[in-house]
mmCIF file of the N, C-alpha and C atoms, coordinates in Angstrom:
data_MODEL
# 
_entry.id   MODEL 
# 
loop_
_atom_site.group_PDB 
_atom_site.id 
_atom_site.type_symbol 
_atom_site.label_atom_id 
_atom_site.label_alt_id 
_atom_site.label_comp_id 
_atom_site.label_asym_id 
_atom_site.label_entity_id 
_atom_site.label_seq_id 
_atom_site.pdbx_PDB_ins_code 
_atom_site.Cartn_x 
_atom_site.Cartn_y 
_atom_site.Cartn_z 
_atom_site.occupancy 
_atom_site.B_iso_or_equiv 
_atom_site.pdbx_formal_charge 
_atom_site.auth_seq_id 
_atom_site.auth_comp_id 
_atom_site.auth_asym_id 
_atom_site.auth_atom_id 
_atom_site.pdbx_PDB_model_num 
ATOM 1   N N  . MET A 1 1  ? 18.087  -11.414 -8.921  1.00 0.00 ? 1  MET A N  1 
ATOM 2   C CA . MET A 1 1  ? 16.962  -10.842 -10.101 1.00 0.00 ? 1  MET A CA 1 
ATOM 3   C C  . MET A 1 1  ? 16.919  -9.302  -10.022 1.00 0.00 ? 1  MET A C  1 
ATOM 4   N N  . ASN A 1 2  ? 16.582  -8.724  -10.255 1.00 0.00 ? 2  ASN A N  1 
ATOM 5   C CA . ASN A 1 2  ? 16.156  -7.349  -10.375 1.00 0.00 ? 2  ASN A CA 1 
ATOM 6   C C  . ASN A 1 2  ? 14.591  -7.178  -10.142 1.00 0.00 ? 2  ASN A C  1 
ATOM 7   N N  . ALA A 1 3  ? 14.059  -5.791  -10.410 1.00 0.00 ? 3  ALA A N  1 
ATOM 8   C CA . ALA A 1 3  ? 12.614  -5.806  -10.339 1.00 0.00 ? 3  ALA A CA 1 
ATOM 9   C C  . ALA A 1 3  ? 12.092  -6.038  -11.363 1.00 0.00 ? 3  ALA A C  1 
ATOM 10  N N  . LYS A 1 4  ? 12.876  -6.445  -13.233 1.00 0.00 ? 4  LYS A N  1 
ATOM 11  C CA . LYS A 1 4  ? 12.308  -6.179  -13.962 1.00 0.00 ? 4  LYS A CA 1 
ATOM 12  C C  . LYS A 1 4  ? 12.103  -7.617  -14.419 1.00 0.00 ? 4  LYS A C  1 
ATOM 13  N N  . ASP A 1 5  ? 13.523  -8.385  -14.004 1.00 0.00 ? 5  ASP A N  1 
ATOM 14  C CA . ASP A 1 5  ? 13.388  -9.951  -14.488 1.00 0.00 ? 5  ASP A CA 1 
ATOM 15  C C  . ASP A 1 5  ? 12.444  -10.482 -13.121 1.00 0.00 ? 5  ASP A C  1 
ATOM 16  N N  . ILE A 1 6  ? 12.007  -9.793  -12.142 1.00 0.00 ? 6  ILE A N  1 
ATOM 17  C CA . ILE A 1 6  ? 11.225  -10.612 -10.958 1.00 0.00 ? 6  ILE A CA 1 
ATOM 18  C C  . ILE A 1 6  ? 9.723   -10.441 -11.916 1.00 0.00 ? 6  ILE A C  1 
ATOM 19  N N  . ALA A 1 7  ? 9.498   -9.645  -12.915 1.00 0.00 ? 7  ALA A N  1 
ATOM 20  C CA . ALA A 1 7  ? 8.039   -8.799  -13.177 1.00 0.00 ? 7  ALA A CA 1 
ATOM 21  C C  . ALA A 1 7  ? 7.981   -9.733  -14.536 1.00 0.00 ? 7  ALA A C  1 
ATOM 22  N N  . ASP A 1 8  ? 9.140   -9.684  -15.228 1.00 0.00 ? 8  ASP A N  1 
ATOM 23  C CA . ASP A 1 8  ? 8.904   -10.818 -16.478 1.00 0.00 ? 8  ASP A CA 1 
ATOM 24  C C  . ASP A 1 8  ? 9.251   -12.584 -15.920 1.00 0.00 ? 8  ASP A C  1 
ATOM 25  N N  . ASP A 1 9  ? 9.206   -12.744 -15.180 1.00 0.00 ? 9  ASP A N  1 
ATOM 26  C CA . ASP A 1 9  ? 9.327   -14.176 -14.721 1.00 0.00 ? 9  ASP A CA 1 
ATOM 27  C C  . ASP A 1 9  ? 8.290   -15.170 -15.223 1.00 0.00 ? 9  ASP A C  1 
ATOM 28  N N  . PRO A 1 10 ? 7.748   -15.849 -15.972 1.00 0.00 ? 10 PRO A N  1 
ATOM 29  C CA . PRO A 1 10 ? 7.100   -16.912 -16.069 1.00 0.00 ? 10 PRO A CA 1 
ATOM 30  C C  . PRO A 1 10 ? 6.553   -17.941 -14.938 1.00 0.00 ? 10 PRO A C  1 
ATOM 31  N N  . HIS A 1 11 ? 7.483   -18.416 -14.580 1.00 0.00 ? 11 HIS A N  1 
ATOM 32  C CA . HIS A 1 11 ? 7.325   -18.993 -12.807 1.00 0.00 ? 11 HIS A CA 1 
ATOM 33  C C  . HIS A 1 11 ? 6.283   -18.154 -12.010 1.00 0.00 ? 11 HIS A C  1 
ATOM 34  N N  . LEU A 1 12 ? 6.897   -17.004 -11.801 1.00 0.00 ? 12 LEU A N  1 
ATOM 35  C CA . LEU A 1 12 ? 5.840   -16.344 -10.746 1.00 0.00 ? 12 LEU A CA 1 
ATOM 36  C C  . LEU A 1 12 ? 4.654   -15.527 -11.176 1.00 0.00 ? 12 LEU A C  1 
ATOM 37  N N  . ARG A 1 13 ? 4.836   -15.532 -12.787 1.00 0.00 ? 13 ARG A N  1 
ATOM 38  C CA . ARG A 1 13 ? 3.152   -15.787 -12.917 1.00 0.00 ? 13 ARG A CA 1 
ATOM 39  C C  . ARG A 1 13 ? 2.497   -16.636 -13.062 1.00 0.00 ? 13 ARG A C  1 
ATOM 40  N N  . GLU A 1 14 ? 2.925   -17.553 -13.246 1.00 0.00 ? 14 GLU A N  1 
ATOM 41  C CA . GLU A 1 14 ? 2.286   -18.959 -13.509 1.00 0.00 ? 14 GLU A CA 1 
ATOM 42  C C  . GLU A 1 14 ? 1.661   -19.427 -11.732 1.00 0.00 ? 14 GLU A C  1 
ATOM 43  N N  . ARG A 1 15 ? 2.457   -18.805 -11.192 1.00 0.00 ? 15 ARG A N  1 
ATOM 44  C CA . ARG A 1 15 ? 1.865   -18.732 -9.527  1.00 0.00 ? 15 ARG A CA 1 
ATOM 45  C C  . ARG A 1 15 ? 1.419   -18.296 -8.296  1.00 0.00 ? 15 ARG A C  1 
ATOM 46  N N  . GLY A 1 16 ? 0.951   -16.982 -9.417  1.00 0.00 ? 16 GLY A N  1 
ATOM 47  C CA . GLY A 1 16 ? -0.084  -16.017 -9.321  1.00 0.00 ? 16 GLY A CA 1 
ATOM 48  C C  . GLY A 1 16 ? 0.685   -15.270 -8.308  1.00 0.00 ? 16 GLY A C  1 
ATOM 49  N N  . TYR A 1 17 ? 1.958   -14.970 -8.576  1.00 0.00 ? 17 TYR A N  1 
ATOM 50  C CA . TYR A 1 17 ? 2.592   -14.502 -7.088  1.00 0.00 ? 17 TYR A CA 1 
ATOM 51  C C  . TYR A 1 17 ? 2.257   -13.149 -7.384  1.00 0.00 ? 17 TYR A C  1 
ATOM 52  N N  . LEU A 1 18 ? 2.241   -12.296 -8.731  1.00 0.00 ? 18 LEU A N  1 
ATOM 53  C CA . LEU A 1 18 ? 2.708   -10.569 -9.449  1.00 0.00 ? 18 LEU A CA 1 
ATOM 54  C C  . LEU A 1 18 ? 0.967   -10.582 -9.429  1.00 0.00 ? 18 LEU A C  1 
ATOM 55  N N  . VAL A 1 19 ? 0.962   -9.561  -8.962  1.00 0.00 ? 19 VAL A N  1 
ATOM 56  C CA . VAL A 1 19 ? -0.282  -8.738  -9.141  1.00 0.00 ? 19 VAL A CA 1 
ATOM 57  C C  . VAL A 1 19 ? -0.516  -7.603  -9.581  1.00 0.00 ? 19 VAL A C  1 
ATOM 58  N N  . GLN A 1 20 ? -1.612  -7.214  -10.367 1.00 0.00 ? 20 GLN A N  1 
ATOM 59  C CA . GLN A 1 20 ? -1.266  -5.918  -10.765 1.00 0.00 ? 20 GLN A CA 1 
ATOM 60  C C  . GLN A 1 20 ? -2.636  -4.990  -10.029 1.00 0.00 ? 20 GLN A C  1 
ATOM 61  N N  . LEU A 1 21 ? -2.219  -4.025  -9.928  1.00 0.00 ? 21 LEU A N  1 
ATOM 62  C CA . LEU A 1 21 ? -2.897  -3.371  -9.281  1.00 0.00 ? 21 LEU A CA 1 
ATOM 63  C C  . LEU A 1 21 ? -3.140  -1.722  -9.010  1.00 0.00 ? 21 LEU A C  1 
ATOM 64  N N  . GLU A 1 22 ? -4.223  -1.030  -9.872  1.00 0.00 ? 22 GLU A N  1 
ATOM 65  C CA . GLU A 1 22 ? -4.807  0.364   -9.515  1.00 0.00 ? 22 GLU A CA 1 
ATOM 66  C C  . GLU A 1 22 ? -3.344  1.408   -8.530  1.00 0.00 ? 22 GLU A C  1 
ATOM 67  N N  . HIS A 1 23 ? -2.554  2.155   -8.684  1.00 0.00 ? 23 HIS A N  1 
ATOM 68  C CA . HIS A 1 23 ? -2.366  3.168   -7.642  1.00 0.00 ? 23 HIS A CA 1 
ATOM 69  C C  . HIS A 1 23 ? -3.086  4.102   -8.142  1.00 0.00 ? 23 HIS A C  1 
ATOM 70  N N  . PRO A 1 24 ? -3.018  5.438   -6.943  1.00 0.00 ? 24 PRO A N  1 
ATOM 71  C CA . PRO A 1 24 ? -3.856  6.189   -7.377  1.00 0.00 ? 24 PRO A CA 1 
ATOM 72  C C  . PRO A 1 24 ? -3.003  7.252   -7.510  1.00 0.00 ? 24 PRO A C  1 
ATOM 73  N N  . GLU A 1 25 ? -1.984  7.500   -7.698  1.00 0.00 ? 25 GLU A N  1 
ATOM 74  C CA . GLU A 1 25 ? -0.348  8.861   -8.463  1.00 0.00 ? 25 GLU A CA 1 
ATOM 75  C C  . GLU A 1 25 ? -0.148  7.477   -9.587  1.00 0.00 ? 25 GLU A C  1 
ATOM 76  N N  . VAL A 1 26 ? 0.362   6.511   -9.987  1.00 0.00 ? 26 VAL A N  1 
ATOM 77  C CA . VAL A 1 26 ? 1.064   5.935   -10.798 1.00 0.00 ? 26 VAL A CA 1 
ATOM 78  C C  . VAL A 1 26 ? 0.522   5.085   -11.712 1.00 0.00 ? 26 VAL A C  1 
ATOM 79  N N  . GLY A 1 27 ? -0.782  5.119   -11.620 1.00 0.00 ? 27 GLY A N  1 
ATOM 80  C CA . GLY A 1 27 ? -1.982  4.021   -12.377 1.00 0.00 ? 27 GLY A CA 1 
ATOM 81  C C  . GLY A 1 27 ? -1.712  2.814   -11.993 1.00 0.00 ? 27 GLY A C  1 
ATOM 82  N N  . LYS A 1 28 ? -1.812  1.777   -13.531 1.00 0.00 ? 28 LYS A N  1 
ATOM 83  C CA . LYS A 1 28 ? -1.513  0.503   -13.157 1.00 0.00 ? 28 LYS A CA 1 
ATOM 84  C C  . LYS A 1 28 ? -0.356  -0.293  -12.899 1.00 0.00 ? 28 LYS A C  1 
ATOM 85  N N  . ARG A 1 29 ? 0.034   -1.073  -12.382 1.00 0.00 ? 29 ARG A N  1 
ATOM 86  C CA . ARG A 1 29 ? 1.176   -1.359  -12.010 1.00 0.00 ? 29 ARG A CA 1 
ATOM 87  C C  . ARG A 1 29 ? 1.616   -3.344  -11.918 1.00 0.00 ? 29 ARG A C  1 
ATOM 88  N N  . ILE A 1 30 ? 2.418   -3.450  -11.661 1.00 0.00 ? 30 ILE A N  1 
ATOM 89  C CA . ILE A 1 30 ? 2.558   -4.887  -11.412 1.00 0.00 ? 30 ILE A CA 1 
ATOM 90  C C  . ILE A 1 30 ? 3.118   -4.659  -9.922  1.00 0.00 ? 30 ILE A C  1 
ATOM 91  N N  . HIS A 1 31 ? 2.718   -5.418  -8.805  1.00 0.00 ? 31 HIS A N  1 
ATOM 92  C CA . HIS A 1 31 ? 3.533   -5.746  -7.568  1.00 0.00 ? 31 HIS A CA 1 
ATOM 93  C C  . HIS A 1 31 ? 3.458   -7.163  -6.832  1.00 0.00 ? 31 HIS A C  1 
ATOM 94  N N  . ALA A 1 32 ? 4.630   -6.815  -6.353  1.00 0.00 ? 32 ALA A N  1 
ATOM 95  C CA . ALA A 1 32 ? 4.894   -8.735  -5.571  1.00 0.00 ? 32 ALA A CA 1 
ATOM 96  C C  . ALA A 1 32 ? 3.646   -9.028  -4.945  1.00 0.00 ? 32 ALA A C  1 
ATOM 97  N N  . GLY A 1 33 ? 3.418   -10.285 -5.043  1.00 0.00 ? 33 GLY A N  1 
ATOM 98  C CA . GLY A 1 33 ? 2.434   -10.750 -4.349  1.00 0.00 ? 33 GLY A CA 1 
ATOM 99  C C  . GLY A 1 33 ? 2.664   -11.447 -2.823  1.00 0.00 ? 33 GLY A C  1 
ATOM 100 N N  . VAL A 1 34 ? 1.923   -12.566 -2.215  1.00 0.00 ? 34 VAL A N  1 
ATOM 101 C CA . VAL A 1 34 ? 2.531   -12.740 -1.020  1.00 0.00 ? 34 VAL A CA 1 
ATOM 102 C C  . VAL A 1 34 ? 3.355   -14.385 -1.578  1.00 0.00 ? 34 VAL A C  1 
ATOM 103 N N  . PRO A 1 35 ? 4.366   -14.425 -0.568  1.00 0.00 ? 35 PRO A N  1 
ATOM 104 C CA . PRO A 1 35 ? 4.882   -15.323 -1.215  1.00 0.00 ? 35 PRO A CA 1 
ATOM 105 C C  . PRO A 1 35 ? 4.810   -16.947 -1.098  1.00 0.00 ? 35 PRO A C  1 
ATOM 106 N N  . TRP A 1 36 ? 3.618   -16.915 -0.292  1.00 0.00 ? 36 TRP A N  1 
ATOM 107 C CA . TRP A 1 36 ? 2.914   -18.318 0.183   1.00 0.00 ? 36 TRP A CA 1 
ATOM 108 C C  . TRP A 1 36 ? 1.237   -18.596 0.356   1.00 0.00 ? 36 TRP A C  1 
ATOM 109 N N  . LYS A 1 37 ? 1.175   -19.778 0.458   1.00 0.00 ? 37 LYS A N  1 
ATOM 110 C CA . LYS A 1 37 ? -0.323  -20.151 -0.217  1.00 0.00 ? 37 LYS A CA 1 
ATOM 111 C C  . LYS A 1 37 ? -0.937  -21.384 1.129   1.00 0.00 ? 37 LYS A C  1 
ATOM 112 N N  . MET A 1 38 ? -1.566  -20.654 1.698   1.00 0.00 ? 38 MET A N  1 
ATOM 113 C CA . MET A 1 38 ? -2.333  -20.771 2.775   1.00 0.00 ? 38 MET A CA 1 
ATOM 114 C C  . MET A 1 38 ? -3.020  -22.051 2.477   1.00 0.00 ? 38 MET A C  1 
ATOM 115 N N  . SER A 1 39 ? -3.562  -22.876 2.918   1.00 0.00 ? 39 SER A N  1 
ATOM 116 C CA . SER A 1 39 ? -4.822  -24.293 2.693   1.00 0.00 ? 39 SER A CA 1 
ATOM 117 C C  . SER A 1 39 ? -6.218  -23.301 3.546   1.00 0.00 ? 39 SER A C  1 
ATOM 118 N N  . ALA A 1 40 ? -6.091  -22.948 4.392   1.00 0.00 ? 40 ALA A N  1 
ATOM 119 C CA . ALA A 1 40 ? -7.425  -22.468 5.032   1.00 0.00 ? 40 ALA A CA 1 
ATOM 120 C C  . ALA A 1 40 ? -7.593  -21.006 4.718   1.00 0.00 ? 40 ALA A C  1 
ATOM 121 N N  . THR A 1 41 ? -6.984  -20.236 4.882   1.00 0.00 ? 41 THR A N  1 
ATOM 122 C CA . THR A 1 41 ? -7.025  -18.905 5.169   1.00 0.00 ? 41 THR A CA 1 
ATOM 123 C C  . THR A 1 41 ? -5.730  -18.184 3.726   1.00 0.00 ? 41 THR A C  1 
ATOM 124 N N  . PRO A 1 42 ? -6.922  -17.976 2.748   1.00 0.00 ? 42 PRO A N  1 
ATOM 125 C CA . PRO A 1 42 ? -6.787  -16.543 1.522   1.00 0.00 ? 42 PRO A CA 1 
ATOM 126 C C  . PRO A 1 42 ? -5.906  -15.538 1.900   1.00 0.00 ? 42 PRO A C  1 
ATOM 127 N N  . CYS A 1 43 ? -4.995  -15.889 1.229   1.00 0.00 ? 43 CYS A N  1 
ATOM 128 C CA . CYS A 1 43 ? -3.253  -14.503 1.109   1.00 0.00 ? 43 CYS A CA 1 
ATOM 129 C C  . CYS A 1 43 ? -3.457  -13.614 0.458   1.00 0.00 ? 43 CYS A C  1 
ATOM 130 N N  . SER A 1 44 ? -3.597  -12.337 0.067   1.00 0.00 ? 44 SER A N  1 
ATOM 131 C CA . SER A 1 44 ? -3.576  -11.533 -0.936  1.00 0.00 ? 44 SER A CA 1 
ATOM 132 C C  . SER A 1 44 ? -3.175  -10.369 -0.881  1.00 0.00 ? 44 SER A C  1 
ATOM 133 N N  . VAL A 1 45 ? -2.763  -9.851  -1.979  1.00 0.00 ? 45 VAL A N  1 
ATOM 134 C CA . VAL A 1 45 ? -2.234  -8.217  -1.419  1.00 0.00 ? 45 VAL A CA 1 
ATOM 135 C C  . VAL A 1 45 ? -3.815  -7.122  -1.520  1.00 0.00 ? 45 VAL A C  1 
ATOM 136 N N  . ARG A 1 46 ? -4.153  -6.297  -0.696  1.00 0.00 ? 46 ARG A N  1 
ATOM 137 C CA . ARG A 1 46 ? -5.042  -6.130  -0.623  1.00 0.00 ? 46 ARG A CA 1 
ATOM 138 C C  . ARG A 1 46 ? -5.289  -4.570  -1.470  1.00 0.00 ? 46 ARG A C  1 
ATOM 139 N N  . SER A 1 47 ? -4.055  -3.904  -1.457  1.00 0.00 ? 47 SER A N  1 
ATOM 140 C CA . SER A 1 47 ? -4.374  -2.128  -2.540  1.00 0.00 ? 47 SER A CA 1 
ATOM 141 C C  . SER A 1 47 ? -2.968  -2.087  -2.650  1.00 0.00 ? 47 SER A C  1 
ATOM 142 N N  . ALA A 1 48 ? -2.626  -1.318  -3.481  1.00 0.00 ? 48 ALA A N  1 
ATOM 143 C CA . ALA A 1 48 ? -1.083  -0.569  -3.582  1.00 0.00 ? 48 ALA A CA 1 
ATOM 144 C C  . ALA A 1 48 ? -0.837  -0.017  -2.534  1.00 0.00 ? 48 ALA A C  1 
ATOM 145 N N  . ALA A 1 49 ? 0.747   0.334   -2.464  1.00 0.00 ? 49 ALA A N  1 
ATOM 146 C CA . ALA A 1 49 ? 1.129   1.065   -1.723  1.00 0.00 ? 49 ALA A CA 1 
ATOM 147 C C  . ALA A 1 49 ? -0.125  2.527   -1.423  1.00 0.00 ? 49 ALA A C  1 
ATOM 148 N N  . PRO A 1 50 ? 0.108   2.945   -0.129  1.00 0.00 ? 50 PRO A N  1 
ATOM 149 C CA . PRO A 1 50 ? -0.510  4.195   0.162   1.00 0.00 ? 50 PRO A CA 1 
ATOM 150 C C  . PRO A 1 50 ? 0.184   5.296   -0.798  1.00 0.00 ? 50 PRO A C  1 
ATOM 151 N N  . ILE A 1 51 ? -0.686  6.434   -0.829  1.00 0.00 ? 51 ILE A N  1 
ATOM 152 C CA . ILE A 1 51 ? -0.147  7.451   -1.264  1.00 0.00 ? 51 ILE A CA 1 
ATOM 153 C C  . ILE A 1 51 ? 0.445   8.306   0.380   1.00 0.00 ? 51 ILE A C  1 
ATOM 154 N N  . ARG A 1 52 ? 1.894   9.610   -0.110  1.00 0.00 ? 52 ARG A N  1 
ATOM 155 C CA . ARG A 1 52 ? 2.225   10.211  0.853   1.00 0.00 ? 52 ARG A CA 1 
ATOM 156 C C  . ARG A 1 52 ? 1.475   10.540  1.333   1.00 0.00 ? 52 ARG A C  1 
ATOM 157 N N  . GLY A 1 53 ? 0.906   10.556  2.635   1.00 0.00 ? 53 GLY A N  1 
ATOM 158 C CA . GLY A 1 53 ? 0.210   11.322  4.353   1.00 0.00 ? 53 GLY A CA 1 
ATOM 159 C C  . GLY A 1 53 ? -0.927  10.612  3.584   1.00 0.00 ? 53 GLY A C  1 
ATOM 160 N N  . ALA A 1 54 ? -1.269  9.242   3.193   1.00 0.00 ? 54 ALA A N  1 
ATOM 161 C CA . ALA A 1 54 ? -2.668  8.781   3.132   1.00 0.00 ? 54 ALA A CA 1 
ATOM 162 C C  . ALA A 1 54 ? -3.257  8.353   4.839   1.00 0.00 ? 54 ALA A C  1 
ATOM 163 N N  . ASP A 1 55 ? -2.571  8.186   5.482   1.00 0.00 ? 55 ASP A N  1 
ATOM 164 C CA . ASP A 1 55 ? -2.822  7.509   6.878   1.00 0.00 ? 55 ASP A CA 1 
ATOM 165 C C  . ASP A 1 55 ? -2.267  8.512   7.860   1.00 0.00 ? 55 ASP A C  1 
ATOM 166 N N  . THR A 1 56 ? -1.750  9.671   7.131   1.00 0.00 ? 56 THR A N  1 
ATOM 167 C CA . THR A 1 56 ? -1.634  10.522  8.549   1.00 0.00 ? 56 THR A CA 1 
ATOM 168 C C  . THR A 1 56 ? -2.327  11.217  9.405   1.00 0.00 ? 56 THR A C  1 
ATOM 169 N N  . GLU A 1 57 ? -3.837  11.167  9.031   1.00 0.00 ? 57 GLU A N  1 
ATOM 170 C CA . GLU A 1 57 ? -4.996  11.305  9.896   1.00 0.00 ? 57 GLU A CA 1 
ATOM 171 C C  . GLU A 1 57 ? -5.320  10.392  11.037  1.00 0.00 ? 57 GLU A C  1 
ATOM 172 N N  . SER A 1 58 ? -5.087  9.336   10.325  1.00 0.00 ? 58 SER A N  1 
ATOM 173 C CA . SER A 1 58 ? -5.645  8.075   10.907  1.00 0.00 ? 58 SER A CA 1 
ATOM 174 C C  . SER A 1 58 ? -4.354  7.913   12.295  1.00 0.00 ? 58 SER A C  1 
ATOM 175 N N  . VAL A 1 59 ? -3.579  8.021   11.703  1.00 0.00 ? 59 VAL A N  1 
ATOM 176 C CA . VAL A 1 59 ? -2.564  7.395   13.016  1.00 0.00 ? 59 VAL A CA 1 
ATOM 177 C C  . VAL A 1 59 ? -2.429  8.700   14.152  1.00 0.00 ? 59 VAL A C  1 
ATOM 178 N N  . LEU A 1 60 ? -2.638  9.867   13.562  1.00 0.00 ? 60 LEU A N  1 
ATOM 179 C CA . LEU A 1 60 ? -2.531  11.187  14.821  1.00 0.00 ? 60 LEU A CA 1 
ATOM 180 C C  . LEU A 1 60 ? -3.744  10.394  15.408  1.00 0.00 ? 60 LEU A C  1 
ATOM 181 N N  . LYS A 1 61 ? -4.983  10.047  15.460  1.00 0.00 ? 61 LYS A N  1 
ATOM 182 C CA . LYS A 1 61 ? -5.816  10.177  15.505  1.00 0.00 ? 61 LYS A CA 1 
ATOM 183 C C  . LYS A 1 61 ? -6.416  8.750   16.624  1.00 0.00 ? 61 LYS A C  1 
ATOM 184 N N  . THR A 1 62 ? -5.982  8.176   16.618  1.00 0.00 ? 62 THR A N  1 
ATOM 185 C CA . THR A 1 62 ? -5.958  6.703   16.617  1.00 0.00 ? 62 THR A CA 1 
ATOM 186 C C  . THR A 1 62 ? -4.975  6.528   17.637  1.00 0.00 ? 62 THR A C  1 
ATOM 187 N N  . LEU A 1 63 ? -3.692  6.258   17.209  1.00 0.00 ? 63 LEU A N  1 
ATOM 188 C CA . LEU A 1 63 ? -2.629  6.320   18.179  1.00 0.00 ? 63 LEU A CA 1 
ATOM 189 C C  . LEU A 1 63 ? -2.226  6.992   19.339  1.00 0.00 ? 63 LEU A C  1 
ATOM 190 N N  . LEU A 1 64 ? -2.384  8.163   18.480  1.00 0.00 ? 64 LEU A N  1 
ATOM 191 C CA . LEU A 1 64 ? -1.315  9.682   19.127  1.00 0.00 ? 64 LEU A CA 1 
ATOM 192 C C  . LEU A 1 64 ? -2.757  10.153  19.940  1.00 0.00 ? 64 LEU A C  1 
ATOM 193 N N  . GLY A 1 65 ? -3.953  10.018  19.795  1.00 0.00 ? 65 GLY A N  1 
ATOM 194 C CA . GLY A 1 65 ? -4.926  10.626  20.433  1.00 0.00 ? 65 GLY A CA 1 
ATOM 195 C C  . GLY A 1 65 ? -5.696  12.097  20.237  1.00 0.00 ? 65 GLY A C  1 
ATOM 196 N N  . TYR A 1 66 ? -4.716  12.441  19.052  1.00 0.00 ? 66 TYR A N  1 
ATOM 197 C CA . TYR A 1 66 ? -5.005  14.006  18.278  1.00 0.00 ? 66 TYR A CA 1 
ATOM 198 C C  . TYR A 1 66 ? -6.705  14.108  18.285  1.00 0.00 ? 66 TYR A C  1 
ATOM 199 N N  . SER A 1 67 ? -7.037  15.293  18.588  1.00 0.00 ? 67 SER A N  1 
ATOM 200 C CA . SER A 1 67 ? -8.520  15.573  18.570  1.00 0.00 ? 67 SER A CA 1 
ATOM 201 C C  . SER A 1 67 ? -8.447  16.055  16.735  1.00 0.00 ? 67 SER A C  1 
ATOM 202 N N  . SER A 1 68 ? -9.890  15.948  16.415  1.00 0.00 ? 68 SER A N  1 
ATOM 203 C CA . SER A 1 68 ? -9.870  16.548  15.083  1.00 0.00 ? 68 SER A CA 1 
ATOM 204 C C  . SER A 1 68 ? -9.649  17.575  14.898  1.00 0.00 ? 68 SER A C  1 
ATOM 205 N N  . ASP A 1 69 ? -10.174 18.907  15.872  1.00 0.00 ? 69 ASP A N  1 
ATOM 206 C CA . ASP A 1 69 ? -9.754  20.097  15.813  1.00 0.00 ? 69 ASP A CA 1 
ATOM 207 C C  . ASP A 1 69 ? -8.021  20.698  15.839  1.00 0.00 ? 69 ASP A C  1 
ATOM 208 N N  . ARG A 1 70 ? -7.302  19.294  16.752  1.00 0.00 ? 70 ARG A N  1 
ATOM 209 C CA . ARG A 1 70 ? -5.661  19.716  16.575  1.00 0.00 ? 70 ARG A CA 1 
ATOM 210 C C  . ARG A 1 70 ? -4.776  19.257  14.919  1.00 0.00 ? 70 ARG A C  1 
ATOM 211 N N  . VAL A 1 71 ? -5.674  18.132  14.492  1.00 0.00 ? 71 VAL A N  1 
ATOM 212 C CA . VAL A 1 71 ? -5.115  17.710  13.169  1.00 0.00 ? 71 VAL A CA 1 
ATOM 213 C C  . VAL A 1 71 ? -5.288  18.848  12.393  1.00 0.00 ? 71 VAL A C  1 
ATOM 214 N N  . GLU A 1 72 ? -6.717  19.568  12.089  1.00 0.00 ? 72 GLU A N  1 
ATOM 215 C CA . GLU A 1 72 ? -7.154  20.850  11.661  1.00 0.00 ? 72 GLU A CA 1 
ATOM 216 C C  . GLU A 1 72 ? -6.393  21.834  11.793  1.00 0.00 ? 72 GLU A C  1 
ATOM 217 N N  . GLN A 1 73 ? -5.958  21.909  13.084  1.00 0.00 ? 73 GLN A N  1 
ATOM 218 C CA . GLN A 1 73 ? -4.951  23.295  13.073  1.00 0.00 ? 73 GLN A CA 1 
ATOM 219 C C  . GLN A 1 73 ? -3.569  22.614  12.525  1.00 0.00 ? 73 GLN A C  1 
ATOM 220 N N  . LEU A 1 74 ? -2.812  21.795  12.754  1.00 0.00 ? 74 LEU A N  1 
ATOM 221 C CA . LEU A 1 74 ? -1.612  21.424  11.925  1.00 0.00 ? 74 LEU A CA 1 
ATOM 222 C C  . LEU A 1 74 ? -1.497  21.536  10.102  1.00 0.00 ? 74 LEU A C  1 
ATOM 223 N N  . MET A 1 75 ? -3.028  21.030  9.778   1.00 0.00 ? 75 MET A N  1 
ATOM 224 C CA . MET A 1 75 ? -3.098  21.091  8.806   1.00 0.00 ? 75 MET A CA 1 
ATOM 225 C C  . MET A 1 75 ? -2.820  22.454  8.028   1.00 0.00 ? 75 MET A C  1 
ATOM 226 N N  . LYS A 1 76 ? -3.928  23.413  8.470   1.00 0.00 ? 76 LYS A N  1 
ATOM 227 C CA . LYS A 1 76 ? -3.635  24.573  8.577   1.00 0.00 ? 76 LYS A CA 1 
ATOM 228 C C  . LYS A 1 76 ? -2.674  25.843  8.923   1.00 0.00 ? 76 LYS A C  1 
ATOM 229 N N  . ALA A 1 77 ? -1.731  25.422  9.479   1.00 0.00 ? 77 ALA A N  1 
ATOM 230 C CA . ALA A 1 77 ? -0.096  25.445  9.970   1.00 0.00 ? 77 ALA A CA 1 
ATOM 231 C C  . ALA A 1 77 ? 0.524   25.124  8.775   1.00 0.00 ? 77 ALA A C  1 
ATOM 232 N N  . GLY A 1 78 ? 0.061   24.185  7.992   1.00 0.00 ? 78 GLY A N  1 
ATOM 233 C CA . GLY A 1 78 ? 0.815   23.441  6.818   1.00 0.00 ? 78 GLY A CA 1 
ATOM 234 C C  . GLY A 1 78 ? 1.714   22.567  7.662   1.00 0.00 ? 78 GLY A C  1 
ATOM 235 N N  . ILE A 1 79 ? 1.853   22.561  8.801   1.00 0.00 ? 79 ILE A N  1 
ATOM 236 C CA . ILE A 1 79 ? 2.956   21.146  9.178   1.00 0.00 ? 79 ILE A CA 1 
ATOM 237 C C  . ILE A 1 79 ? 2.667   20.000  8.718   1.00 0.00 ? 79 ILE A C  1 
ATOM 238 N N  . LEU A 1 80 ? 1.316   19.404  8.227   1.00 0.00 ? 80 LEU A N  1 
ATOM 239 C CA . LEU A 1 80 ? 0.928   18.701  7.898   1.00 0.00 ? 80 LEU A CA 1 
ATOM 240 C C  . LEU A 1 80 ? -0.071  18.570  6.128   1.00 0.00 ? 80 LEU A C  1 
ATOM 241 N N  . ALA A 1 81 ? 0.611   17.727  5.436   1.00 0.00 ? 81 ALA A N  1 
ATOM 242 C CA . ALA A 1 81 ? 0.270   18.260  3.695   1.00 0.00 ? 81 ALA A CA 1 
ATOM 243 C C  . ALA A 1 81 ? -1.417  17.435  3.627   1.00 0.00 ? 81 ALA A C  1 
# 
């Protein structure tokens, strides 16, 4: 199946596999959901795909230990968008 076949599949729709989410750049789109159901733990798609660079600052600070000043320097230098 291609992406269109999956999005149009009545069985997947009935099972609640397909979810419609708002994306900040492309608007409302159908996304593939979680392919399993768990009895005691709810599973769901929490958000649409992030936009490019949405998590850059967080990754630099929390994972790489960059300071806010260093991140700001990289942005001013045009290294980060």
